N, C-alpha and C positions, 0 to 999 in steps of 0.2 A: 833374163827372165823368160820363162816359156809362156805359151799362150794361156794356159790355165791360171797361172799366177796373176797375169795381167788382167784377165777377165774377172777373177775374184776380187782383185784390188779395185777395179772399176765398179763392181757391184757394191762394195763397201762404201766407196766414195759417194756413189749415187744415193745409197740408203741414208748416209749421214747428212748429206746436203738436203735431201727431201724432208727428212725428219726435222731438221733445223728450220726450214721454211714453214713447215706446218706449225711448229711450236711458236714461231714468231707471229704467224697469223692468228693463232689462238690467243696470244697475249695482247694483241691489238684490238680484240673485240670489245673489252670493257672501256678502253680509251675512246674508241669511236662512238660508243653509246653515250658516254659522258659528253663528248664534244657535240653530238647531235642534240642532246638535251639542252646544253648551254646555248647553242645557236637558236633553238626554238625560243628559249627564254629571252635572248637578246632581241630577236625579231618582234616578239609579242610586246615586250616592254617598250621598244622604240616606237612601234606603231601606236601603242597606248599613249605615249608622251605626245605624239603628234596630234592625235585625235582629241584627247580629253584635257590636256593641260594647256590652256590658252596663254598663261603667263610664260610658259616655257617654249611656246611656238616661236617667239621672237629670237630665241637663242640661235647661235650658229649650229650647224648640223654636227660638228665635232663635239660641241658641248653636250648636245642631246645624246649622242652616242656614248660619251664618257659617263653620263648619268645612267644610261641603260647598262653599261658594263659594271658600274658600281652596284646596281641593283642585283644583277645576276650573280655577281661575286659575293653578295651578302654584306656589302659595306654599308648599305643604307638600312637603318632599322628604326623602329618606333622607340622613342625614349620612354623609359619607365620612371614615373614621378614617385617620389617617396612622400607619403602623407604623414605628417607628424601629429 
């Protein structure tokens, strides 16, 4: 190979790798926003459990954290009663 072909090949490789890295970075933006939102939800819920729920204050920290995880994941909900 002569110098021009090697230089052209290097430019194409550099362009492909930089384009790939940029696309990976763009696709990570929504995931990082969702993770940030979830972390805020967890922190706020955990702090609320510690401050406001005196019955749950005696629980172990892991149990309080698992309850906060359940709330942020949507597992805890208000029951809807059917009136006959």
